[in-house]
N, CA, C and O atoms as a Tripos MOL2 file, in Angstrom:
@<TRIPOS>MOLECULE
protein
  288   287    72     0     0
PROTEIN
NO_CHARGES

@<TRIPOS>ATOM
      1 N          84.8700   83.0940   85.3750 N.3       1 MET1
      2 CA         84.9610   84.1300   84.3620 C.3       1 MET1
      3 C          85.2750   85.4950   84.9920 C.2       1 MET1
      4 O          86.1470   86.2270   84.5240 O.2       1 MET1
      5 N          84.5400   85.8130   86.0640 N.am      2 ASN2
      6 CA         84.7570   87.1130   86.7030 C.3       2 ASN2
      7 C          86.1290   87.1980   87.3680 C.2       2 ASN2
      8 O          86.7660   88.2520   87.3690 O.2       2 ASN2
      9 N          86.5780   86.0730   87.9340 N.am      3 VAL3
     10 CA         87.8930   86.0650   88.5770 C.3       3 VAL3
     11 C          88.9810   86.2660   87.5240 C.2       3 VAL3
     12 O          89.9540   86.9840   87.7550 O.2       3 VAL3
     13 N          88.8120   85.6330   86.3780 N.am      4 ALA4
     14 CA         89.7860   85.8020   85.2940 C.3       4 ALA4
     15 C          89.8270   87.2530   84.8330 C.2       4 ALA4
     16 O          90.9010   87.7910   84.5640 O.2       4 ALA4
     17 N          88.6710   87.8840   84.7430 N.am      5 LEU5
     18 CA         88.6130   89.2920   84.3450 C.3       5 LEU5
     19 C          89.3050   90.1750   85.3820 C.2       5 LEU5
     20 O          90.0100   91.1190   85.0250 O.2       5 LEU5
     21 N          89.1060   89.8700   86.6580 N.am      6 LEU6
     22 CA         89.7720   90.6240   87.7220 C.3       6 LEU6
     23 C          91.2920   90.4820   87.6160 C.2       6 LEU6
     24 O          92.0240   91.4580   87.7830 O.2       6 LEU6
     25 N          91.7550   89.2760   87.3420 N.am      7 ILE7
     26 CA         93.1920   89.0430   87.1940 C.3       7 ILE7
     27 C          93.7380   89.7900   85.9780 C.2       7 ILE7
     28 O          94.8110   90.3890   86.0470 O.2       7 ILE7
     29 N          93.0040   89.7550   84.8680 N.am      8 ILE8
     30 CA         93.4460   90.4570   83.6550 C.3       8 ILE8
     31 C          93.5360   91.9580   83.8990 C.2       8 ILE8
     32 O          94.4910   92.6040   83.4690 O.2       8 ILE8
     33 N          92.5460   92.5080   84.5840 N.am      9 ILE9
     34 CA         92.5640   93.9430   84.8830 C.3       9 ILE9
     35 C          93.7390   94.2800   85.8010 C.2       9 ILE9
     36 O          94.4150   95.2880   85.5980 O.2       9 ILE9
     37 N          93.9840   93.4380   86.8120 N.am     10 GLY10
     38 CA         95.1230   93.6590   87.7010 C.3      10 GLY10
     39 C          96.4450   93.6180   86.9620 C.2      10 GLY10
     40 O          97.3250   94.4450   87.2040 O.2      10 GLY10
     41 N          96.5870   92.6540   86.0570 N.am     11 LEU11
     42 CA         97.8160   92.5650   85.2690 C.3      11 LEU11
     43 C          97.9700   93.7560   84.3300 C.2      11 LEU11
     44 O          99.0850   94.2220   84.0960 O.2      11 LEU11
     45 N          96.8540   94.2530   83.7910 N.am     12 ALA12
     46 CA         96.9160   95.4310   82.9220 C.3      12 ALA12
     47 C          97.3780   96.6560   83.7090 C.2      12 ALA12
     48 O          98.1720   97.4550   83.2120 O.2      12 ALA12
     49 N          96.8830   96.8020   84.9310 N.am     13 ILE13
     50 CA         97.3040   97.9260   85.7730 C.3      13 ILE13
     51 C          98.7900   97.8140   86.0950 C.2      13 ILE13
     52 O          99.5230   98.8010   86.0470 O.2      13 ILE13
     53 N          99.2240   96.6000   86.4230 N.am     14 ILE14
     54 CA        100.6470   96.3840   86.7040 C.3      14 ILE14
     55 C         101.4890   96.7060   85.4750 C.2      14 ILE14
     56 O         102.5170   97.3760   85.5780 O.2      14 ILE14
     57 N         101.0550   96.2290   84.3220 N.am     15 GLY15
     58 CA        101.8020   96.4770   83.0920 C.3      15 GLY15
     59 C         101.8870   97.9400   82.7220 C.2      15 GLY15
     60 O         102.8610   98.3730   82.1070 O.2      15 GLY15
     61 N         100.8760   98.7060   83.0910 N.am     16 TYR16
     62 CA        100.8620  100.1330   82.7720 C.3      16 TYR16
     63 C         101.6970  100.9410   83.7640 C.2      16 TYR16
     64 O         102.4310  101.8430   83.3610 O.2      16 TYR16
     65 N         101.5920  100.6300   85.0450 N.am     17 GLU17
     66 CA        102.2180  101.4510   86.0860 C.3      17 GLU17
     67 C         103.6430  101.0320   86.4440 C.2      17 GLU17
     68 O         104.4900  101.8870   86.7030 O.2      17 GLU17
     69 N         103.9110   99.7440   86.4610 N.am     18 LEU18
     70 CA        105.1770   99.2460   86.9840 C.3      18 LEU18
     71 C         106.4170   99.7210   86.2280 C.2      18 LEU18
     72 O         107.4000  100.0780   86.8770 O.2      18 LEU18
     73 N         106.4270   99.7440   84.9020 N.am     19 PRO19
     74 CA        107.6570  100.1870   84.2230 C.3      19 PRO19
     75 C         108.0940  101.6020   84.6060 C.2      19 PRO19
     76 O         109.2850  101.8480   84.7970 O.2      19 PRO19
     77 N         107.1570  102.5220   84.7170 N.am     20 GLY20
     78 CA        107.5070  103.8930   85.0980 C.3      20 GLY20
     79 C         108.0230  103.9870   86.5180 C.2      20 GLY20
     80 O         108.9580  104.7360   86.8000 O.2      20 GLY20
     81 N         107.4140  103.2280   87.4090 N.am     21 ILE21
     82 CA        107.8620  103.2380   88.8040 C.3      21 ILE21
     83 C         109.2820  102.6950   88.9060 C.2      21 ILE21
     84 O         110.1220  103.2660   89.6000 O.2      21 ILE21
     85 N         109.5440  101.5930   88.2130 N.am     22 LEU22
     86 CA        110.8880  101.0010   88.2610 C.3      22 LEU22
     87 C         111.9210  101.8710   87.5530 C.2      22 LEU22
     88 O         113.0480  102.0090   88.0280 O.2      22 LEU22
     89 N         111.5420  102.4550   86.4220 N.am     23 ARG23
     90 CA        112.4680  103.2940   85.6520 C.3      23 ARG23
     91 C         112.9300  104.4950   86.4690 C.2      23 ARG23
     92 O         114.0920  104.8930   86.3950 O.2      23 ARG23
     93 N         112.0210  105.0680   87.2450 N.am     24 ASN24
     94 CA        112.3600  106.2470   88.0410 C.3      24 ASN24
     95 C         112.9530  105.8950   89.4040 C.2      24 ASN24
     96 O         113.4020  106.7810   90.1310 O.2      24 ASN24
     97 N         112.9570  104.6240   89.7490 N.am     25 GLY25
     98 CA        113.5320  104.2130   91.0280 C.3      25 GLY25
     99 C         112.7080  104.6300   92.2260 C.2      25 GLY25
    100 O         113.2570  104.8990   93.2940 O.2      25 GLY25
    101 N         111.4170  104.6870   92.0660 N.am     26 TRP26
    102 CA        110.5220  105.0910   93.1570 C.3      26 TRP26
    103 C         110.1760  103.8700   93.9970 C.2      26 TRP26
    104 O         109.1160  103.2720   93.8110 O.2      26 TRP26
    105 N         111.0630  103.4900   94.9230 N.am     27 TRP27
    106 CA        110.8890  102.2560   95.6750 C.3      27 TRP27
    107 C         109.7930  102.3860   96.7190 C.2      27 TRP27
    108 O         109.0480  101.4300   96.9350 O.2      27 TRP27
    109 N         109.6690  103.5200   97.3650 N.am     28 ALA28
    110 CA        108.5970  103.7040   98.3470 C.3      28 ALA28
    111 C         107.2380  103.6680   97.6560 C.2      28 ALA28
    112 O         106.2840  103.0920   98.1790 O.2      28 ALA28
    113 N         107.1550  104.2850   96.4790 N.am     29 GLU29
    114 CA        105.9100  104.2680   95.7260 C.3      29 GLU29
    115 C         105.5690  102.8570   95.2660 C.2      29 GLU29
    116 O         104.3970  102.4910   95.1830 O.2      29 GLU29
    117 N         106.5940  102.0700   94.9690 N.am     30 LEU30
    118 CA        106.3670  100.6810   94.5680 C.3      30 LEU30
    119 C         105.7280   99.8910   95.6990 C.2      30 LEU30
    120 O         104.8130   99.1010   95.4650 O.2      30 LEU30
    121 N         106.1990  100.0960   96.9110 N.am     31 ILE31
    122 CA        105.6290   99.3960   98.0660 C.3      31 ILE31
    123 C         104.1710   99.7910   98.2600 C.2      31 ILE31
    124 O         103.3160   98.9310   98.4700 O.2      31 ILE31
    125 N         103.8850  101.0840   98.1900 N.am     32 VAL32
    126 CA        102.5090  101.5610   98.3390 C.3      32 VAL32
    127 C         101.6360  101.0180   97.2150 C.2      32 VAL32
    128 O         100.5030  100.6040   97.4580 O.2      32 VAL32
    129 N         102.1490  101.0180   95.9940 N.am     33 PHE33
    130 CA        101.4130  100.5050   94.8420 C.3      33 PHE33
    131 C         101.0480   99.0370   95.0290 C.2      33 PHE33
    132 O          99.9100   98.6390   94.7800 O.2      33 PHE33
    133 N         102.0050   98.2410   95.4640 N.am     34 VAL34
    134 CA        101.7570   96.8080   95.6540 C.3      34 VAL34
    135 C         100.7300   96.5770   96.7580 C.2      34 VAL34
    136 O          99.8430   95.7350   96.6130 O.2      34 VAL34
    137 N         100.8420   97.3140   97.8530 N.am     35 ILE35
    138 CA         99.8950   97.1590   98.9580 C.3      35 ILE35
    139 C          98.4860   97.5380   98.5180 C.2      35 ILE35
    140 O          97.5360   96.8000   98.7770 O.2      35 ILE35
    141 N          98.3430   98.6820   97.8540 N.am     36 LEU36
    142 CA         97.0140   99.1200   97.4230 C.3      36 LEU36
    143 C          96.4270   98.2000   96.3620 C.2      36 LEU36
    144 O          95.2260   97.9330   96.3720 O.2      36 LEU36
    145 N          97.2590   97.7140   95.4470 N.am     37 LEU37
    146 CA         96.7620   96.8010   94.4220 C.3      37 LEU37
    147 C          96.3320   95.4770   95.0430 C.2      37 LEU37
    148 O          95.3140   94.9130   94.6420 O.2      37 LEU37
    149 N          97.0840   94.9760   96.0080 N.am     38 ALA38
    150 CA         96.7080   93.7350   96.6900 C.3      38 ALA38
    151 C          95.4030   93.9100   97.4580 C.2      38 ALA38
    152 O          94.5530   93.0200   97.4540 O.2      38 ALA38
    153 N          95.2450   95.0500   98.1120 N.am     39 LEU39
    154 CA         94.0050   95.3330   98.8310 C.3      39 LEU39
    155 C          92.8260   95.4190   97.8720 C.2      39 LEU39
    156 O          91.7610   94.8670   98.1480 O.2      39 LEU39
    157 N          93.0050   96.0980   96.7590 N.am     40 ALA40
    158 CA         91.9350   96.2070   95.7610 C.3      40 ALA40
    159 C          91.5910   94.8460   95.1770 C.2      40 ALA40
    160 O          90.4180   94.5440   94.9580 O.2      40 ALA40
    161 N          92.6080   94.0160   94.9200 N.am     41 PHE41
    162 CA         92.3620   92.6800   94.3900 C.3      41 PHE41
    163 C          91.5830   91.8410   95.3950 C.2      41 PHE41
    164 O          90.6370   91.1470   95.0220 O.2      41 PHE41
    165 N          91.9740   91.9000   96.6690 N.am     42 ALA42
    166 CA         91.2910   91.1230   97.7010 C.3      42 ALA42
    167 C          89.8390   91.5600   97.8510 C.2      42 ALA42
    168 O          88.9470   90.7190   97.9590 O.2      42 ALA42
    169 N          89.5960   92.8650   97.8580 N.am     43 LEU43
    170 CA         88.2210   93.3550   97.9730 C.3      43 LEU43
    171 C          87.4050   93.0070   96.7360 C.2      43 LEU43
    172 O          86.2260   92.6730   96.8490 O.2      43 LEU43
    173 N          88.0100   93.0790   95.5670 N.am     44 GLY44
    174 CA         87.3190   92.6860   94.3460 C.3      44 GLY44
    175 C          86.9710   91.2140   94.3480 C.2      44 GLY44
    176 O          85.8890   90.8270   93.9060 O.2      44 GLY44
    177 N          87.8780   90.3910   94.8420 N.am     45 LEU45
    178 CA         87.6250   88.9580   94.9280 C.3      45 LEU45
    179 C          86.4920   88.6650   95.9080 C.2      45 LEU45
    180 O          85.6500   87.8070   95.6450 O.2      45 LEU45
    181 N          86.4680   89.3700   97.0290 N.am     46 LEU46
    182 CA         85.3610   89.2030   97.9730 C.3      46 LEU46
    183 C          84.0290   89.5800   97.3330 C.2      46 LEU46
    184 O          83.0250   88.9000   97.5470 O.2      46 LEU46
    185 N          84.0110   90.6450   96.5600 N.am     47 GLN47
    186 CA         82.7870   91.0610   95.8830 C.3      47 GLN47
    187 C          82.3380   90.0190   94.8690 C.2      47 GLN47
    188 O          81.1480   89.7230   94.7670 O.2      47 GLN47
    189 N          83.2770   89.4630   94.1220 N.am     48 ILE48
    190 CA         82.9370   88.4460   93.1280 C.3      48 ILE48
    191 C          82.3590   87.2110   93.8020 C.2      48 ILE48
    192 O          81.4200   86.6040   93.2870 O.2      48 ILE48
    193 N          82.9160   86.8360   94.9530 N.am     49 MET49
    194 CA         82.4550   85.6530   95.6710 C.3      49 MET49
    195 C          81.2150   85.9390   96.5120 C.2      49 MET49
    196 O          80.7120   85.0540   97.2030 O.2      49 MET49
    197 N          80.7250   87.1680   96.4540 N.am     50 ARG50
    198 CA         79.5440   87.6140   97.1990 C.3      50 ARG50
    199 C          79.7070   87.4460   98.7130 C.2      50 ARG50
    200 O          78.7820   87.0460   99.4200 O.2      50 ARG50
    201 N          80.9000   87.7610   99.1750 N.am     51 ILE51
    202 CA         81.2050   87.7710  100.6030 C.3      51 ILE51
    203 C          81.3000   89.2300  101.0230 C.2      51 ILE51
    204 O          82.0130   90.0190  100.4040 O.2      51 ILE51
    205 N          80.5790   89.5800  102.0710 N.am     52 ALA52
    206 CA         80.5930   90.9690  102.5350 C.3      52 ALA52
    207 C          81.9810   91.3080  103.0730 C.2      52 ALA52
    208 O          82.5010   90.5930  103.9300 O.2      52 ALA52
    209 N          82.5800   92.3810  102.5820 N.am     53 PRO53
    210 CA         83.9010   92.7650  103.0990 C.3      53 PRO53
    211 C          83.7850   93.2240  104.5470 C.2      53 PRO53
    212 O          82.7320   93.7050  104.9650 O.2      53 PRO53
    213 N          84.8560   93.0780  105.3080 N.am     54 PRO54
    214 CA         84.8050   93.4990  106.7100 C.3      54 PRO54
    215 C          84.6160   95.0080  106.8270 C.2      54 PRO54
    216 O          85.1210   95.7850  106.0170 O.2      54 PRO54
    217 N          83.8790   95.3900  107.8510 N.am     55 SER55
    218 CA         83.6110   96.8070  108.0690 C.3      55 SER55
    219 C          84.8130   97.4710  108.7430 C.2      55 SER55
    220 O          85.3160   96.9600  109.7440 O.2      55 SER55
    221 N          85.2730   98.5890  108.2140 N.am     56 PRO56
    222 CA         86.3960   99.2800  108.8630 C.3      56 PRO56
    223 C          85.9930   99.9410  110.1810 C.2      56 PRO56
    224 O          86.8560  100.3110  110.9770 O.2      56 PRO56
    225 N          84.7000  100.0900  110.4120 N.am     57 ILE57
    226 CA         84.2230  100.7260  111.6410 C.3      57 ILE57
    227 C          84.6650   99.9330  112.8690 C.2      57 ILE57
    228 O          85.0590  100.5180  113.8780 O.2      57 ILE57
    229 N          84.6000   98.5980  112.7870 N.am     58 HIS58
    230 CA         84.9900   97.7720  113.9320 C.3      58 HIS58
    231 C          86.4730   97.9590  114.2630 C.2      58 HIS58
    232 O          86.8390   98.0310  115.4360 O.2      58 HIS58
    233 N          87.3030   98.0360  113.2670 N.am     59 GLY59
    234 CA         88.7240   98.2680  113.5030 C.3      59 GLY59
    235 C          88.9960   99.6370  114.0970 C.2      59 GLY59
    236 O          89.8370   99.7810  114.9840 O.2      59 GLY59
    237 N          88.2850  100.6380  113.6110 N.am     60 ILE60
    238 CA         88.4510  101.9970  114.1330 C.3      60 ILE60
    239 C          87.9880  102.0650  115.5820 C.2      60 ILE60
    240 O          88.6490  102.6830  116.4160 O.2      60 ILE60
    241 N          86.8480  101.4300  115.8880 N.am     61 GLU61
    242 CA         86.3560  101.4150  117.2660 C.3      61 GLU61
    243 C          87.3610  100.7430  118.1980 C.2      61 GLU61
    244 O          87.6160  101.2320  119.2980 O.2      61 GLU61
    245 N          87.9240   99.6300  117.7600 N.am     62 PHE62
    246 CA         88.9180   98.9250  118.5730 C.3      62 PHE62
    247 C          90.1330   99.8130  118.8260 C.2      62 PHE62
    248 O          90.6220   99.8920  119.9520 O.2      62 PHE62
    249 N          90.6150  100.4720  117.7910 N.am     63 LEU63
    250 CA         91.7820  101.3380  117.9190 C.3      63 LEU63
    251 C          91.5090  102.5010  118.8680 C.2      63 LEU63
    252 O          92.3540  102.8310  119.7000 O.2      63 LEU63
    253 N          90.3520  103.1150  118.7510 N.am     64 VAL64
    254 CA         90.0030  104.2430  119.6180 C.3      64 VAL64
    255 C          89.8770  103.7810  121.0660 C.2      64 VAL64
    256 O          90.3250  104.4770  121.9780 O.2      64 VAL64
    257 N          89.2710  102.6150  121.2870 N.am     65 GLU65
    258 CA         89.1490  102.0980  122.6490 C.3      65 GLU65
    259 C          90.5220  101.8310  123.2640 C.2      65 GLU65
    260 O          90.7490  102.1330  124.4360 O.2      65 GLU65
    261 N          91.4300  101.2700  122.4810 N.am     66 GLN66
    262 CA         92.7720  100.9910  122.9940 C.3      66 GLN66
    263 C          93.5220  102.2830  123.3000 C.2      66 GLN66
    264 O          94.2200  102.3730  124.3100 O.2      66 GLN66
    265 N          93.3820  103.2720  122.4390 N.am     67 LEU67
    266 CA         94.0310  104.5620  122.6900 C.3      67 LEU67
    267 C          93.4320  105.2460  123.9120 C.2      67 LEU67
    268 O          94.1530  105.8860  124.6790 O.2      67 LEU67
    269 N          92.1180  105.1180  124.1020 N.am     68 ALA68
    270 CA         91.4730  105.7160  125.2690 C.3      68 ALA68
    271 C          91.9830  105.0610  126.5460 C.2      68 ALA68
    272 O          92.2200  105.7470  127.5410 O.2      68 ALA68
    273 N          92.1530  103.7490  126.5290 N.am     69 ARG69
    274 CA         92.6910  103.0540  127.7080 C.3      69 ARG69
    275 C          94.1430  103.4490  127.9670 C.2      69 ARG69
    276 O          94.5670  103.5590  129.1170 O.2      69 ARG69
    277 N          94.8890  103.6600  126.9080 N.am     70 LEU70
    278 CA         96.2940  104.0190  127.0480 C.3      70 LEU70
    279 C          96.4530  105.3860  127.7030 C.2      70 LEU70
    280 O          97.3340  105.5740  128.5420 O.2      70 LEU70
    281 N          95.6140  106.3320  127.3290 N.am     71 PHE71
    282 CA         95.7330  107.6980  127.8380 C.3      71 PHE71
    283 C          94.8350  107.9900  129.0320 C.2      71 PHE71
    284 O          94.8570  109.1040  129.5540 O.2      71 PHE71
    285 N          94.0500  107.0200  129.4730 N.am     72 ALA72
    286 CA         93.1440  107.2560  130.6120 C.3      72 ALA72
    287 C          93.8300  106.9780  131.9290 C.2      72 ALA72
    288 O          93.2180  107.1250  132.9870 O.2      72 ALA72
@<TRIPOS>BOND
     1     1     2 1
     2     2     3 1
     3     3     4 2
     4     3     5 am
     5     5     6 1
     6     6     7 1
     7     7     8 2
     8     7     9 am
     9     9    10 1
    10    10    11 1
    11    11    12 2
    12    11    13 am
    13    13    14 1
    14    14    15 1
    15    15    16 2
    16    15    17 am
    17    17    18 1
    18    18    19 1
    19    19    20 2
    20    19    21 am
    21    21    22 1
    22    22    23 1
    23    23    24 2
    24    23    25 am
    25    25    26 1
    26    26    27 1
    27    27    28 2
    28    27    29 am
    29    29    30 1
    30    30    31 1
    31    31    32 2
    32    31    33 am
    33    33    34 1
    34    34    35 1
    35    35    36 2
    36    35    37 am
    37    37    38 1
    38    38    39 1
    39    39    40 2
    40    39    41 am
    41    41    42 1
    42    42    43 1
    43    43    44 2
    44    43    45 am
    45    45    46 1
    46    46    47 1
    47    47    48 2
    48    47    49 am
    49    49    50 1
    50    50    51 1
    51    51    52 2
    52    51    53 am
    53    53    54 1
    54    54    55 1
    55    55    56 2
    56    55    57 am
    57    57    58 1
    58    58    59 1
    59    59    60 2
    60    59    61 am
    61    61    62 1
    62    62    63 1
    63    63    64 2
    64    63    65 am
    65    65    66 1
    66    66    67 1
    67    67    68 2
    68    67    69 am
    69    69    70 1
    70    70    71 1
    71    71    72 2
    72    71    73 am
    73    73    74 1
    74    74    75 1
    75    75    76 2
    76    75    77 am
    77    77    78 1
    78    78    79 1
    79    79    80 2
    80    79    81 am
    81    81    82 1
    82    82    83 1
    83    83    84 2
    84    83    85 am
    85    85    86 1
    86    86    87 1
    87    87    88 2
    88    87    89 am
    89    89    90 1
    90    90    91 1
    91    91    92 2
    92    91    93 am
    93    93    94 1
    94    94    95 1
    95    95    96 2
    96    95    97 am
    97    97    98 1
    98    98    99 1
    99    99   100 2
   100    99   101 am
   101   101   102 1
   102   102   103 1
   103   103   104 2
   104   103   105 am
   105   105   106 1
   106   106   107 1
   107   107   108 2
   108   107   109 am
   109   109   110 1
   110   110   111 1
   111   111   112 2
   112   111   113 am
   113   113   114 1
   114   114   115 1
   115   115   116 2
   116   115   117 am
   117   117   118 1
   118   118   119 1
   119   119   120 2
   120   119   121 am
   121   121   122 1
   122   122   123 1
   123   123   124 2
   124   123   125 am
   125   125   126 1
   126   126   127 1
   127   127   128 2
   128   127   129 am
   129   129   130 1
   130   130   131 1
   131   131   132 2
   132   131   133 am
   133   133   134 1
   134   134   135 1
   135   135   136 2
   136   135   137 am
   137   137   138 1
   138   138   139 1
   139   139   140 2
   140   139   141 am
   141   141   142 1
   142   142   143 1
   143   143   144 2
   144   143   145 am
   145   145   146 1
   146   146   147 1
   147   147   148 2
   148   147   149 am
   149   149   150 1
   150   150   151 1
   151   151   152 2
   152   151   153 am
   153   153   154 1
   154   154   155 1
   155   155   156 2
   156   155   157 am
   157   157   158 1
   158   158   159 1
   159   159   160 2
   160   159   161 am
   161   161   162 1
   162   162   163 1
   163   163   164 2
   164   163   165 am
   165   165   166 1
   166   166   167 1
   167   167   168 2
   168   167   169 am
   169   169   170 1
   170   170   171 1
   171   171   172 2
   172   171   173 am
   173   173   174 1
   174   174   175 1
   175   175   176 2
   176   175   177 am
   177   177   178 1
   178   178   179 1
   179   179   180 2
   180   179   181 am
   181   181   182 1
   182   182   183 1
   183   183   184 2
   184   183   185 am
   185   185   186 1
   186   186   187 1
   187   187   188 2
   188   187   189 am
   189   189   190 1
   190   190   191 1
   191   191   192 2
   192   191   193 am
   193   193   194 1
   194   194   195 1
   195   195   196 2
   196   195   197 am
   197   197   198 1
   198   198   199 1
   199   199   200 2
   200   199   201 am
   201   201   202 1
   202   202   203 1
   203   203   204 2
   204   203   205 am
   205   205   206 1
   206   206   207 1
   207   207   208 2
   208   207   209 am
   209   209   210 1
   210   210   211 1
   211   211   212 2
   212   211   213 am
   213   213   214 1
   214   214   215 1
   215   215   216 2
   216   215   217 am
   217   217   218 1
   218   218   219 1
   219   219   220 2
   220   219   221 am
   221   221   222 1
   222   222   223 1
   223   223   224 2
   224   223   225 am
   225   225   226 1
   226   226   227 1
   227   227   228 2
   228   227   229 am
   229   229   230 1
   230   230   231 1
   231   231   232 2
   232   231   233 am
   233   233   234 1
   234   234   235 1
   235   235   236 2
   236   235   237 am
   237   237   238 1
   238   238   239 1
   239   239   240 2
   240   239   241 am
   241   241   242 1
   242   242   243 1
   243   243   244 2
   244   243   245 am
   245   245   246 1
   246   246   247 1
   247   247   248 2
   248   247   249 am
   249   249   250 1
   250   250   251 1
   251   251   252 2
   252   251   253 am
   253   253   254 1
   254   254   255 1
   255   255   256 2
   256   255   257 am
   257   257   258 1
   258   258   259 1
   259   259   260 2
   260   259   261 am
   261   261   262 1
   262   262   263 1
   263   263   264 2
   264   263   265 am
   265   265   266 1
   266   266   267 1
   267   267   268 2
   268   267   269 am
   269   269   270 1
   270   270   271 1
   271   271   272 2
   272   271   273 am
   273   273   274 1
   274   274   275 1
   275   275   276 2
   276   275   277 am
   277   277   278 1
   278   278   279 1
   279   279   280 2
   280   279   281 am
   281   281   282 1
   282   282   283 1
   283   283   284 2
   284   283   285 am
   285   285   286 1
   286   286   287 1
   287   287   288 2
@<TRIPOS>SUBSTRUCTURE
     1 MET1         2 RESIDUE 1 A MET
     2 ASN2         6 RESIDUE 1 A ASN
     3 VAL3        10 RESIDUE 1 A VAL
     4 ALA4        14 RESIDUE 1 A ALA
     5 LEU5        18 RESIDUE 1 A LEU
     6 LEU6        22 RESIDUE 1 A LEU
     7 ILE7        26 RESIDUE 1 A ILE
     8 ILE8        30 RESIDUE 1 A ILE
     9 ILE9        34 RESIDUE 1 A ILE
    10 GLY10       38 RESIDUE 1 A GLY
    11 LEU11       42 RESIDUE 1 A LEU
    12 ALA12       46 RESIDUE 1 A ALA
    13 ILE13       50 RESIDUE 1 A ILE
    14 ILE14       54 RESIDUE 1 A ILE
    15 GLY15       58 RESIDUE 1 A GLY
    16 TYR16       62 RESIDUE 1 A TYR
    17 GLU17       66 RESIDUE 1 A GLU
    18 LEU18       70 RESIDUE 1 A LEU
    19 PRO19       74 RESIDUE 1 A PRO
    20 GLY20       78 RESIDUE 1 A GLY
    21 ILE21       82 RESIDUE 1 A ILE
    22 LEU22       86 RESIDUE 1 A LEU
    23 ARG23       90 RESIDUE 1 A ARG
    24 ASN24       94 RESIDUE 1 A ASN
    25 GLY25       98 RESIDUE 1 A GLY
    26 TRP26      102 RESIDUE 1 A TRP
    27 TRP27      106 RESIDUE 1 A TRP
    28 ALA28      110 RESIDUE 1 A ALA
    29 GLU29      114 RESIDUE 1 A GLU
    30 LEU30      118 RESIDUE 1 A LEU
    31 ILE31      122 RESIDUE 1 A ILE
    32 VAL32      126 RESIDUE 1 A VAL
    33 PHE33      130 RESIDUE 1 A PHE
    34 VAL34      134 RESIDUE 1 A VAL
    35 ILE35      138 RESIDUE 1 A ILE
    36 LEU36      142 RESIDUE 1 A LEU
    37 LEU37      146 RESIDUE 1 A LEU
    38 ALA38      150 RESIDUE 1 A ALA
    39 LEU39      154 RESIDUE 1 A LEU
    40 ALA40      158 RESIDUE 1 A ALA
    41 PHE41      162 RESIDUE 1 A PHE
    42 ALA42      166 RESIDUE 1 A ALA
    43 LEU43      170 RESIDUE 1 A LEU
    44 GLY44      174 RESIDUE 1 A GLY
    45 LEU45      178 RESIDUE 1 A LEU
    46 LEU46      182 RESIDUE 1 A LEU
    47 GLN47      186 RESIDUE 1 A GLN
    48 ILE48      190 RESIDUE 1 A ILE
    49 MET49      194 RESIDUE 1 A MET
    50 ARG50      198 RESIDUE 1 A ARG
    51 ILE51      202 RESIDUE 1 A ILE
    52 ALA52      206 RESIDUE 1 A ALA
    53 PRO53      210 RESIDUE 1 A PRO
    54 PRO54      214 RESIDUE 1 A PRO
    55 SER55      218 RESIDUE 1 A SER
    56 PRO56      222 RESIDUE 1 A PRO
    57 ILE57      226 RESIDUE 1 A ILE
    58 HIS58      230 RESIDUE 1 A HIS
    59 GLY59      234 RESIDUE 1 A GLY
    60 ILE60      238 RESIDUE 1 A ILE
    61 GLU61      242 RESIDUE 1 A GLU
    62 PHE62      246 RESIDUE 1 A PHE
    63 LEU63      250 RESIDUE 1 A LEU
    64 VAL64      254 RESIDUE 1 A VAL
    65 GLU65      258 RESIDUE 1 A GLU
    66 GLN66      262 RESIDUE 1 A GLN
    67 LEU67      266 RESIDUE 1 A LEU
    68 ALA68      270 RESIDUE 1 A ALA
    69 ARG69      274 RESIDUE 1 A ARG
    70 LEU70      278 RESIDUE 1 A LEU
    71 PHE71      282 RESIDUE 1 A PHE
    72 ALA72      286 RESIDUE 1 A ALA
């Protein structure tokens, strides 16, 4: 039930936003819109399934460590 509601909400957002983006020819905005909507859908699905989403702190720490090694 919750997954169906998530899908319906996602489709409603697409139906509301997509025509204007396509009508104006905003192709870069379309790419960003699709990426952000997919990310939101994935995180919403994880929440529905009661799976803890990954922490962004670990990714940031890894990136900073790699940059520190690169410039050290």
